[in-house]
C-alpha positions, 0 to 999 in steps of 0.5 A: 502441515497436513497433506491436504493443506500442502496440496492446497498451497501447491495448487495455489502456487501453481496457479500463481506461477501460471499467471491465473488471475483467479488463483491470484484472487484466491491467494490474496483472499487466503492471506487476508483471512482472519481465520486461525486455520488460514494463517499457516497456509498463508505463511507457507504460500507467501514463503514459497512465492517469494523470489518466484516471480518476475522482477517488478517495480513497486509504485505507491500512489497517494494523495488527498481524497478526490484528487483522482487517484483511481482515474489516474491509475486507470490511465497510467496502467493503460500506458504501462500495458501498452508498453508491454507490462502486466499491471497489478493494482492493490487499492486500499479502501478505508474501513468504517470505524463503527462497522468495520466495513468498506465500500471497495469501490475503486475497481468501478472507477478503473473501467478501462483497466478492469477490462484489460487481460494483462491487468489485475485489480484488487480492492482491499479494506484497510481494516483499521491499519494506519499508514494508508495501506492494508494489513496484508498489502505487502503479502499481496504484493509478493503474490502479484509478483509471483503471478508475473505482474511487473508493475505493482501500483499501490493506491493508498487510502488517501488520508494525509500525512500518515500515508508515509507508511507506504514508503516501507513497501514501494520502490517509488512513490507518486504524490498526486495533488490538485491546485487550489484545494489547499494541498499546495500549502499542505504539501509543503509540510514534512511527512508525505512530501519527504517520501515522494519521488515524483509529484503530479498535479492532476486535473491540469486542463481547462480553467485549472491549467493556470491555477495548477501552473502556479501550484507547481511553481510554489511546490518546486520552491518548497521542495528546494528547501527539503532534504533530498531522498535517500537516493540523492534526488528531489521529486520532480513536479509535473502537470497532468490530466488523468481524465483527458490523458494529458501528460500521462505517457510522460508521467509513465516515462518519468516513473520508468526512468526513476526506477531504472536510475535507482536500479542501476545505482544499487539504491533499489536493492539497498532499499528493499533490503531495509524494507525486509528488515522492517517487515521482520519487525512488523511480523514480530509485533503482529505475532506478539499482539495476536498471541496476547489477545488469543491467550485464555488468561487475557481473554478471561481478564480483559472484559472485567478490566475494560469495564473497570476502566470504562466506569473510572474504577481504575486507570488505563495504565494500571489496567494495562500493566495488570494484563501484561503482568498476567500475560508474562506469568503464562509464558 
């Protein structure tokens, strides 16, 4: 690494350790960059940032679109700040499959939290990544911890069962639901329910109260039929209203209790160790894919083969085999 590149990494790292939000924003921009010259700087920054920050609790927050995830995070983050924590929110927005763009509007729905000095909110595009999280969410999370944020809230895209990938990043997962929207039955399905540590039925005020009580009963009965989490516990079902604040302090308390329980039992440590192994495998897969597409031989062959597949002159499997054979010959 060149001297000027090393100096840039040290400058960003110094800003992170000092807790500067501007430095954290710049650091996340660096790790999210697709520029080839940014990759070695990002790797070195993340490597040095690991284990430099405060001990944190990583919480995934998921649910169907419209369930009120951003509003709940706004209220929940405020309670955590009042308890003395610094809160970082990594909000993932879906990317367009046509243009690749994202609205990145989550921050506008967290007005109270956005004005807090002890809060950091970073909306990021999913970039086509599956599982409800962005491609660089795990690296951004490490940078937030290096900057001294003790509560990391990861708001997923909110597309359904594929959200289970967030379980590879977090210590706890909060599943947000509403009664009467079909998601009570949807929640009984395996997948996202099996990675929930706590289930909150939102918008439980006014005329929704009785309906949500019935939904809570149905969910508790369904959960009793599912196997417990790896920590030996099944998710508790609670009612809340992010808009009015009803039940939010109690929800924050349950999350803190669950985090303390898993830390004391050693489950949190073993969980993070297993996640680190998964991160290694993911890094290998990403490097192989990037190496394949950046290979000059593949870049030369790919357009013609894609056109042959498109016009039906060859099938996708034979074309893929031809490309892979060509790639192996270059190594």
